[in-house]
Backbone as JSON Lines, residues from 0, in Angstrom:
{"i":0,"aa":"X","n":[1.65,48.34,-17.72],"ca":[0.99,47.64,-19.25],"c":[1.31,48.9,-19.6]}
{"i":1,"aa":"X","n":[1.66,48.51,-20.63],"ca":[1.77,49.51,-22.13],"c":[0.53,49.08,-22.71]}
{"i":2,"aa":"X","n":[0.06,51.01,-23.09],"ca":[-1.43,51.26,-23.72],"c":[-2.23,50.64,-23.19]}
{"i":3,"aa":"X","n":[-2.21,50.61,-22.37],"ca":[-3.13,50.62,-21.45],"c":[-3.88,51.7,-20.46]}
{"i":4,"aa":"X","n":[-5.23,51.93,-20.55],"ca":[-6.63,52.84,-20.03],"c":[-6.58,52.17,-19.19]}
{"i":5,"aa":"X","n":[-6.78,53.1,-18.11],"ca":[-7.57,52.47,-16.79],"c":[-9.14,53.03,-17.02]}
{"i":6,"aa":"X","n":[-9.96,51.63,-16.91],"ca":[-11.32,51.45,-16.93],"c":[-12.25,52.48,-15.79]}
{"i":7,"aa":"X","n":[-13.15,53.44,-17.03],"ca":[-13.81,54.51,-15.48],"c":[-15.03,53.86,-15.66]}
{"i":8,"aa":"X","n":[-15.57,55.16,-14.64],"ca":[-17.18,54.86,-14.35],"c":[-18.02,54.97,-15.32]}
{"i":9,"aa":"X","n":[-19.05,54.05,-16.3],"ca":[-19.41,54.51,-17.23],"c":[-18.88,53.85,-18.24]}
{"i":10,"aa":"X","n":[-18.0,53.33,-18.39],"ca":[-17.24,53.36,-19.57],"c":[-17.83,51.86,-20.03]}
{"i":11,"aa":"X","n":[-18.03,51.66,-21.42],"ca":[-19.11,50.52,-21.68],"c":[-17.92,49.26,-21.97]}
{"i":12,"aa":"X","n":[-18.41,47.94,-21.72],"ca":[-17.89,47.0,-21.9],"c":[-18.2,45.67,-22.97]}
{"i":13,"aa":"X","n":[-18.16,45.3,-23.67],"ca":[-18.92,44.43,-24.86],"c":[-17.77,42.96,-24.72]}
{"i":14,"aa":"X","n":[-18.37,42.47,-24.01],"ca":[-16.97,40.85,-23.93],"c":[-17.35,40.13,-25.33]}
{"i":15,"aa":"X","n":[-16.75,38.73,-25.38],"ca":[-16.54,37.97,-26.23],"c":[-17.74,36.84,-26.43]}
{"i":16,"aa":"X","n":[-18.93,37.51,-24.87],"ca":[-20.1,36.47,-25.46],"c":[-20.81,37.56,-25.4]}
{"i":17,"aa":"X","n":[-20.86,38.27,-25.84],"ca":[-21.32,39.46,-26.77],"c":[-22.13,40.22,-25.22]}
{"i":18,"aa":"X","n":[-22.08,39.89,-24.19],"ca":[-23.08,40.89,-23.01],"c":[-22.14,42.18,-22.75]}
{"i":19,"aa":"X","n":[-23.53,43.39,-22.86],"ca":[-22.64,44.15,-22.6],"c":[-22.88,45.06,-20.79]}
{"i":20,"aa":"X","n":[-21.63,45.39,-20.15],"ca":[-21.57,45.54,-18.81],"c":[-21.11,47.18,-18.78]}
{"i":21,"aa":"X","n":[-21.48,47.74,-18.0],"ca":[-21.2,49.49,-17.72],"c":[-20.76,48.84,-16.34]}
{"i":22,"aa":"X","n":[-19.19,49.9,-16.81],"ca":[-18.2,49.87,-15.26],"c":[-18.84,50.87,-14.0]}
{"i":23,"aa":"X","n":[-18.01,50.81,-13.17],"ca":[-19.27,51.04,-11.88],"c":[-18.03,51.75,-10.87]}
{"i":24,"aa":"X","n":[-17.37,52.98,-11.01],"ca":[-16.74,53.42,-10.26],"c":[-15.29,53.23,-10.83]}
{"i":25,"aa":"X","n":[-14.56,54.37,-10.08],"ca":[-12.95,54.05,-11.09],"c":[-11.51,53.49,-9.93]}
{"i":26,"aa":"X","n":[-12.44,52.52,-9.18],"ca":[-11.17,51.51,-8.47],"c":[-11.54,50.83,-8.52]}
{"i":27,"aa":"X","n":[-10.46,49.49,-9.61],"ca":[-11.29,48.41,-9.88],"c":[-9.81,47.29,-9.02]}
{"i":28,"aa":"X","n":[-9.58,46.14,-9.09],"ca":[-8.7,45.3,-8.66],"c":[-8.43,44.6,-9.74]}
{"i":29,"aa":"X","n":[-6.73,44.51,-9.48],"ca":[-5.6,43.61,-10.55],"c":[-6.32,43.3,-11.63]}
{"i":30,"aa":"X","n":[-6.51,43.47,-12.85],"ca":[-7.34,42.08,-14.28],"c":[-8.68,42.16,-13.84]}
{"i":31,"aa":"X","n":[-9.62,43.13,-13.14],"ca":[-10.78,42.64,-12.91],"c":[-11.45,44.49,-12.91]}
{"i":32,"aa":"X","n":[-12.48,44.01,-13.29],"ca":[-13.72,45.54,-12.86],"c":[-14.53,45.12,-12.73]}
{"i":33,"aa":"X","n":[-15.3,46.24,-12.01],"ca":[-16.37,46.22,-11.07],"c":[-17.61,46.46,-12.18]}
{"i":34,"aa":"X","n":[-18.44,45.91,-12.67],"ca":[-19.5,46.32,-13.38],"c":[-20.37,45.57,-13.44]}
{"i":35,"aa":"X","n":[-21.55,46.16,-14.1],"ca":[-22.99,45.39,-14.29],"c":[-23.5,45.1,-15.72]}
{"i":36,"aa":"X","n":[-24.54,44.56,-15.87],"ca":[-24.83,43.61,-17.13],"c":[-25.61,44.98,-17.26]}
{"i":37,"aa":"X","n":[-26.15,45.71,-18.09],"ca":[-26.65,45.75,-19.05],"c":[-27.75,45.63,-20.2]}
{"i":38,"aa":"X","n":[-27.22,45.11,-21.3],"ca":[-27.76,44.26,-21.83],"c":[-27.07,43.18,-22.36]}
{"i":39,"aa":"X","n":[-28.75,41.98,-22.92],"ca":[-28.01,41.08,-23.36],"c":[-28.59,40.34,-24.23]}
{"i":40,"aa":"X","n":[-27.51,39.86,-24.89],"ca":[-27.5,39.14,-26.47],"c":[-29.42,38.68,-25.98]}
{"i":41,"aa":"X","n":[-30.48,39.14,-27.34],"ca":[-31.31,38.45,-27.2],"c":[-31.49,37.38,-27.56]}
{"i":42,"aa":"X","n":[-30.82,36.35,-28.09],"ca":[-31.22,35.0,-28.58],"c":[-31.01,34.09,-27.33]}
{"i":43,"aa":"X","n":[-29.96,34.99,-26.02],"ca":[-30.14,34.24,-25.27],"c":[-31.21,34.4,-24.01]}
{"i":44,"aa":"X","n":[-32.33,35.5,-23.79],"ca":[-33.16,36.45,-23.39],"c":[-33.96,35.69,-22.43]}
{"i":45,"aa":"X","n":[-34.16,33.98,-23.31],"ca":[-34.98,33.28,-22.35],"c":[-34.54,32.73,-21.15]}
{"i":46,"aa":"X","n":[-33.11,32.19,-21.3],"ca":[-32.29,31.95,-20.07],"c":[-32.66,32.78,-18.83]}
{"i":47,"aa":"X","n":[-32.85,33.96,-18.61],"ca":[-33.14,34.7,-17.98],"c":[-34.46,34.87,-17.04]}
{"i":48,"aa":"X","n":[-34.95,34.76,-16.18],"ca":[-36.35,34.86,-15.49],"c":[-36.59,36.09,-14.74]}
{"i":49,"aa":"X","n":[-36.14,37.11,-15.86],"ca":[-36.46,38.89,-15.76],"c":[-37.55,39.28,-16.7]}
{"i":50,"aa":"X","n":[-38.74,40.34,-15.82],"ca":[-39.11,41.3,-16.9],"c":[-38.42,42.53,-17.85]}
{"i":51,"aa":"X","n":[-38.87,42.32,-18.95],"ca":[-37.83,42.9,-20.69],"c":[-38.74,44.32,-20.46]}
{"i":52,"aa":"X","n":[-37.76,45.02,-21.0],"ca":[-38.19,46.56,-21.73],"c":[-38.96,46.19,-23.27]}
{"i":53,"aa":"X","n":[-39.95,46.18,-23.88],"ca":[-40.0,46.21,-24.71],"c":[-39.2,47.0,-25.7]}
{"i":54,"aa":"X","n":[-38.17,46.59,-26.46],"ca":[-37.09,47.58,-27.05],"c":[-36.25,46.58,-27.56]}
{"i":55,"aa":"X","n":[-35.58,46.44,-28.61],"ca":[-34.32,45.69,-28.96],"c":[-33.04,46.92,-29.16]}
{"i":56,"aa":"X","n":[-31.91,46.87,-28.82],"ca":[-30.46,47.53,-29.15],"c":[-30.13,46.49,-30.46]}
{"i":57,"aa":"X","n":[-29.32,47.5,-31.43],"ca":[-28.77,46.9,-32.0],"c":[-26.97,47.49,-32.27]}
{"i":58,"aa":"X","n":[-26.25,46.37,-32.68],"ca":[-25.25,46.97,-32.88],"c":[-24.47,45.94,-34.12]}
{"i":59,"aa":"X","n":[-24.15,46.42,-35.04],"ca":[-23.96,45.61,-36.11],"c":[-24.91,44.27,-36.38]}
{"i":60,"aa":"X","n":[-24.9,43.64,-36.43],"ca":[-25.91,42.26,-36.53],"c":[-26.35,41.61,-35.16]}
{"i":61,"aa":"X","n":[-25.87,41.94,-33.83],"ca":[-25.9,41.25,-32.75],"c":[-27.31,42.56,-32.22]}
{"i":62,"aa":"X","n":[-28.23,41.67,-31.79],"ca":[-29.25,42.4,-31.04],"c":[-29.47,41.69,-29.76]}
{"i":63,"aa":"X","n":[-30.2,42.99,-28.73],"ca":[-29.63,43.2,-27.64],"c":[-31.16,43.41,-26.81]}
{"i":64,"aa":"X","n":[-31.0,43.03,-25.54],"ca":[-32.21,43.61,-25.11],"c":[-32.07,43.61,-23.16]}
{"i":65,"aa":"X","n":[-33.14,44.51,-22.44],"ca":[-32.17,44.72,-21.47],"c":[-33.72,44.56,-20.41]}
{"i":66,"aa":"X","n":[-32.93,44.36,-18.97],"ca":[-33.95,43.91,-18.04],"c":[-34.57,45.47,-17.63]}
{"i":67,"aa":"X","n":[-35.8,45.52,-17.2],"ca":[-36.67,46.71,-17.35],"c":[-35.68,46.74,-15.83]}
{"i":68,"aa":"X","n":[-35.61,46.08,-15.58],"ca":[-34.58,47.06,-13.6],"c":[-33.58,46.0,-13.45]}
{"i":69,"aa":"X","n":[-32.25,47.28,-13.31],"ca":[-31.29,46.92,-13.21],"c":[-30.58,46.62,-12.12]}
{"i":70,"aa":"X","n":[-31.28,47.05,-11.29],"ca":[-29.99,46.91,-9.53],"c":[-31.36,46.47,-8.76]}
{"i":71,"aa":"X","n":[-31.18,45.45,-8.15],"ca":[-31.78,44.92,-6.63],"c":[-31.29,43.37,-6.45]}
{"i":72,"aa":"X","n":[-31.18,42.94,-5.36],"ca":[-30.96,41.55,-5.47],"c":[-31.7,41.0,-6.14]}
{"i":73,"aa":"X","n":[-33.22,40.75,-6.6],"ca":[-33.47,39.67,-7.05],"c":[-33.15,39.89,-8.41]}
{"i":74,"aa":"X","n":[-31.89,40.43,-9.26],"ca":[-32.19,41.08,-10.19],"c":[-30.37,40.43,-10.6]}
{"i":75,"aa":"X","n":[-29.41,40.73,-9.32],"ca":[-28.58,40.33,-9.33],"c":[-28.38,38.87,-8.62]}
{"i":76,"aa":"X","n":[-29.08,37.97,-8.16],"ca":[-29.42,36.68,-8.16],"c":[-29.44,35.96,-9.25]}
{"i":77,"aa":"X","n":[-30.77,36.48,-10.35],"ca":[-30.76,35.88,-11.39],"c":[-29.9,35.95,-12.33]}
{"i":78,"aa":"X","n":[-28.97,36.97,-12.37],"ca":[-28.07,37.3,-13.33],"c":[-26.61,35.99,-12.94]}
{"i":79,"aa":"X","n":[-26.72,36.24,-11.61],"ca":[-25.73,35.24,-11.22],"c":[-26.01,33.18,-11.76]}
{"i":80,"aa":"X","n":[-27.42,33.58,-11.58],"ca":[-27.72,32.13,-11.94],"c":[-27.42,31.68,-13.11]}
{"i":81,"aa":"X","n":[-28.23,32.69,-13.91],"ca":[-27.58,32.62,-15.49],"c":[-26.11,31.78,-15.27]}
{"i":82,"aa":"X","n":[-25.5,32.84,-15.04],"ca":[-23.65,33.03,-15.51],"c":[-23.21,31.53,-14.73]}
{"i":83,"aa":"X","n":[-23.6,31.21,-14.03],"ca":[-23.43,29.79,-12.98],"c":[-23.17,28.7,-14.6]}
């Protein structure tokens, strides 16, 4: 791809739906990135049954919240439930 820069470990990815993911690792499948969700748009926070850090992050007019815990089978399962 012309102008393509590979995604690297720790890169921050803002999706079109305003989720912020962090890339994990250096080797990714073609047209995909291995990553985990770190910040969730505040306006959909209630859809997730998760404990939250009591702080909001801002990016322009967007407000984000972050789960207290990012890495666990329970957190992964809950994120999958909402994304489905």
